[in-house]
N, C-alpha and C positions, 0 to 999 in steps of 0.2 A: 222384366223377365218372367216372374211368377204370374202376373195377370195375363200376359200374352200366351202362356202355356194352357189357358183354359178359354179358348175363343168362344165357346158356347155360353159361357157365364159372363165374361168380361170383355169390354172393349176399351182398352187403355188409351188415354190421351195425355201426353206429357207436354207441359208448358215450360219451355226453357228460354231464359233471356239471352243466353250466349248462342253462338253459332255452331257449337260443337259439344258433344258430351264431355264431361270431365270436371265440371264444377270449379272448385278452387284450384284444381290441378292444372287448369288452363293458364299458362304463364303469359304475361305481357309486361313489357317494360313500362306501360302506362300506369299511373296511379290517379286517384281522385275519380274523375268521371270520364266516360268513354265518349266517342264522337256523337252519341245520341243524347248525351246529357245525363245518363244513368251511371250509378256508382259501379266502378270496376270491382268485380267480386274476387279476382285473384288475390290470394294471400301468399303465393309462392314467390321465392326469390331466386336469383339466377343459379347459385350453386347449392340449391336445396337438395338434401337426401332425406328419405323418410327416416323417422326416429324409432321405428321398430322394424324388425327383419320381415321380409316378404313372406316368410314361412307362416307368420300368424296374420298376414294381411289377405291371404288368398281367399277369394270367394269360393265356398265349397262347390266342388264339381267343375271348377274352371281354373286349372293350374297356371302358374306363370310359365313362360317359355323356358324349356330346359336349358337353353343356352345362356340364360341369365343366371350366371353361377354365383353372383354376389348377393348376399342377403339384404344389404342396405342399398336399395335401388334409388335411382335419380328421380327427380320430378318428371323428366321426359318419359322414362319408362313407366311411371305410374299412370300418366295420361294415356300412354300407348296401350296399357293393359286395359284400362277402362273402355277405350274405344274398340279394342279387340273383342271385349265382352259384348258391347253393343252390336257389333257386326256379326258375331257368332250366333246370336240369338235374334238377329234381324230386327232390332229394336228401333232403328232410325225412322222407320215408316210410321211409328206411333208418336214421334216427337215434332212438335211445332216450334222450330227454332226461332230465335229473334222475336220472342213474344213476352210482353211484360204484363204480368197479372196485377191488376188494380185492386180488385176486391173479390172476396169469397164470402158469401152469406147463405145461411140456411133459409129455406122457403117453407111456407105452410104446407105446400104440396108435398105429398109423400109418395114414395115408391111402392111396389107390390109387397115389400117386406115390412112396410109400415114406418120405415125410416124417412127422415126429412130429405128432400131433394136439395141440391145446392146450385146457386146461381154464380157463375164466374164472370167477372168483367175484366176484359183484357184489351191490349193494343199491340199492333206490330211496333217494334222499337224504332223503326225508321219512319213511322207515320203515327205518332202518338195522338194526333187529333182524331184518328179513326178508332172509335170505341165500339167494341163488340161484346156480346153476351151469349152464354151458352149454359144449358142445364146439365147437371150430372147427378148420378145416384150416390156417389161417394167421392171423398177428397182425401188424397195423401199429401201431406205437407212435407216437402223434402228440400227446404232451403238451408238446412244445416244450422250451424251455430258460430261460423267463422266469418260472417260478412259485415257485422256491426261493431267496429273497433271501439274499445273503451279507453278514454283518455281522462284520468282523474282531473278534477278542478283544483289546481294548485295555485296558491297566491303568487302573483307576479308573472304568471305564464305569458301574458301579453307583453310584458316588458322585455322578455328574453329576445335578443336580436340574433342569436345563432339559429342553426338549423334544428327543427324539431319535427319528428315523424313518428307515427305508430308503426309497429313491426309489419302490419299489413302492407305498408307502402315501402318497406325495405326491399331493395332489389340487388344492389352491388356493394359489397364491403369496400371495394376500391374507392368509392366515393368519400370515404372517411380517412383517406391517406393523409397522415401527418396531423390529424386533429385530435383534440382531447374530447372524449366521448363518455357521456353518462348514459347508462342503460337502466331504466326503471322497470323493475319486475325481472325475475330470473327463474322462470320455470323452463320448460323445454325450449321454447323459442328464445327466451332471454339467454339461456346458456349457450345455445348454438350460435346465435347472432353475435354475442359477446366474443366468443372464441374466433369467429370469422373476422370481425372488425378489428380484433387485436393484432391480426397479422399486418395491418396497414396503419392503424391509428398510433398516434404519439402516446396515448394513455387511454385506457378504458376503466371506468369505474362502474361496477354493477351495484345497484341500490335495491335492497330487498329486505323483507322482514322474516325470511325463513330462519328457524332455529338452527343453531350450529350443528346439532346432530341430524338435521334434515338436509343440510347442504353438502354436495359431494366434496369429500376431502381431497379428491383427485382433481378438483378444478384448478386451472392454471394459477399459480401464485402471482404471476405478473399482472394479473387482473385484480385490481383493488376492490374490496367489498366494503360497502358502507350501508347504513340504514336508509330507508326511503327519504328523499329530500322533501322538505315541507314548504319551501319557498324558492322562487326564482328571481334573479335580478337580470339586468340587461346582458350579463356575460357570465353568470355564476348560478350554482345551485347551493342552497343553504340547508344544512342538516338540523336535526332536532336539538343538538347541543349548541347550536349557534355558529358552528364552524361552517366554512364554505369552501367551494372549489370552482375555479374558473373552468369553464367547458365551452367548446365550440359547437357541440351538437348534443342532442338528446334523442334517444330512441325509447319510445314507450312500448315495452313488452308487457303490457297490462291486460292482455286478453281481449275477449269480446263479450258482448251482451246479446241475449236472445232477442230476436226482432222478427215480428210477423206483421209488417205494416199493411199487408193485403187482407188480413182477417177482419171481418166485420166487428165493430166495437161491441164489447160485451161478451164475445166468445170465450176469451181467456183473460186471466189476470197474471201479471208478472210482478212479483215483489221479491226483492233480494235474489233475483235470478231463480226463483221457484215458480214454475208454471202450474196453474190450476185452471179447471179441474181435470187433471190427467191421471189415468190409471196405468200402472206399469210403464210410466215415462213415455207412453205412446198413444193411448186411446182416450179420446175425449169422453168424459163420463156421461155427459148429457146428450152428446151427439156421437154415437159409437161408430158412425161411418165417416168421422173425421179423425184421421189417424196420422200421427207424427212420426217422422224419421229424422233423427239427428238431434234429439234432445239429450240423450246420454253423452256424457263427456269422458274422455280418457279410457278408451278400450280399443281393441282392434276393430275398426269401424266396418270394414267390408264384410267379414264373416258374420258379425253381429247384426248388421243391417239385413243380411240374407236371412237370418233367423227371424228377425222382426217381420220381414216381408211374408214368410211363410205363415206366421201367426196372423197377419192382417188378412191374407187371402182366405184362410179358414174362417176367420171372423165374418168377413163379408159373404162367404158362401153359406153362412148359418150353421157351421159345423163346430162352433165354440159358443158355449153359454157362459156369459160373464156373471159375476156376482151382481147383487142389486146395487143401484146407485149408492145407497147408504153404506153398503159393505165396501164398495170400491173407494169411497171417500175415506172411510175409517182405515182401510189398509194403506192408502196412500199417506195419510197423516201419521200412521204408526211408523212407516218407513222414514219419513222426514224426522220425526221425534227421536228415532233411534240414532240417526246421524248426529243430531244435536247433542245427545247424551254421550256420544263418542268424542265430543269436543270439536266436531266439525262446524265451521261457520255456515249461516243460512245459505250462502251462495253454492255450497256443496250439495244442494238438494238433489242434483241429477248426476253427480260425479260417480264414476265406477271404477277408478283406478287404484283404489286401495284395497288391501286384503284380497279376498276372493269374491268381491261384490259383483263383478262382471259375470262370474261363473254362476253365482246364485241368481242373478237377473235372467241369465239365459235358461237356467234350469227351470225357473218359475214360468216363463212364457212357453217353454217346450212342454211342460207338464199340462198347462192349460190348453195348448194346441194339439197335444197328443202326438208329438213327434220327438225324435231323439235329439238331445242337446248336442252342442258342439263338443269335439273331442277334448279331453282334459289337457292334451299336450299344448293347446293354445295358451291356457292359464300358466302352465309350467314354463314355457319359454318366456311369457310376459314377466313372470316373477324373476327369472334369471336375468333377463335383459335390463329390467329396472335396477337390480342390484349391481349388475355390471356397469351400468351408466353411473351409478353412485360411486363405485369403487374405481372406475377406470374410464372416466368420461371422455378423455382426450382420444382414446383408441376405440371407443365403441363401435364406430362405423366400419372398423376393420374386421369385425367378427362375422363368421358365417356359420349357418346351422343347416342341419338336415333332419327332417322329420322321418322317423324310422317306424312309427306306429301311432295308434290313437293315444297312447300314453308314454311315448318314448321318443327321444331325439338325440342327436349327436351335435357337439360343437366341433366344427371343422378347423377351429384355431384354438385348440385346448391349451397350448403352451402360454397363450396370452391371458387366459381366464383368471379373473380375480373374484368373481361372483361367490358370495358366501352361501347362496341358496340353490346353486345350480343342481339340476337333476339330470343333466346330460349323462348319457351312458359312459362316456369316456373322460369325464372330468372328475377329479378328486377334489372335494370342497376343501378350501383353505381353512 
């Protein structure tokens, strides 16, 4: 949208492997590989609802339909919204659907601005033997971070004879009817999937390492909690103390790992989920016309990606002067070390969900870009929702909100509120 708004400066070309805009919000019953032998990217399940209210998901300047009066919209509505956005700004004409990008590499050839040109190698998904190449002046990497499922290597995994899947391939909770199910990992997806499966399963055991004070006290008591299992047998999971539990199925809610298989070797390194050399979690320090969207985790993605896009456009247009490479490396390292000093594990190098980190991130790129940051109400509602989820997880999706100003909002279901940090105009904190 931002690139297409400046046709005299930019000619955007989007490579999309799917047949429709929407990314992971495109639902399919299929798992594994598609009819072309490529990995199915959808991580949505049939009864998925968003885990934050639409009031903080909205792309600035493009509101959700007024008739959508519920805050927690469905996956179908989310996909519809993204397609409405694409149509409103006439973006489909820029998208080459059903195209698989094989390789992205910098060239010695440079553009007028002195930056390296890029060679993209790609194929139509229905004719993979046909290999094409095209040159570009800049590359935006927008494949996100929820396509490469992580399943830990656990002793005895191959011996287990029951069903085992990653949450990416979870589709229907009814498929676990009458089964004893172990869920490994219990953050947002693990919590939601556990509660859905518990409606049908004979028993659900969530296995996680979260501290007692970090785990929602409102989590259903009928779902048993255990530490992560360390071994599997043909019909059981074995815990650190040697005890075991027979289970029929295992769902790995163990997250995803960053993956950029199309980037030329040596462009980036990924160690313990830290991507280098990247400045502000988006700009390649050595190739500043290679810009990433989707590295930051745990924040309201749509509005923040909108802000990142504004920054990227100004950078490409030469209206932003970045620090020296040495300064950018030092600043990135300082950010990483600060997280470690807070007790965060290395894999939290790009997490934004705690404290006001997302607001600080947005403020930094807005200052560099010379534009106004997002309204404070986004962080305010985020804080409220995260605590409401902690205190009242079973009923979270029943809450509705109304933004009344840049720094104000109302909870439309105040009688249900249990959040201890709510700043809603009509909620008295407990």
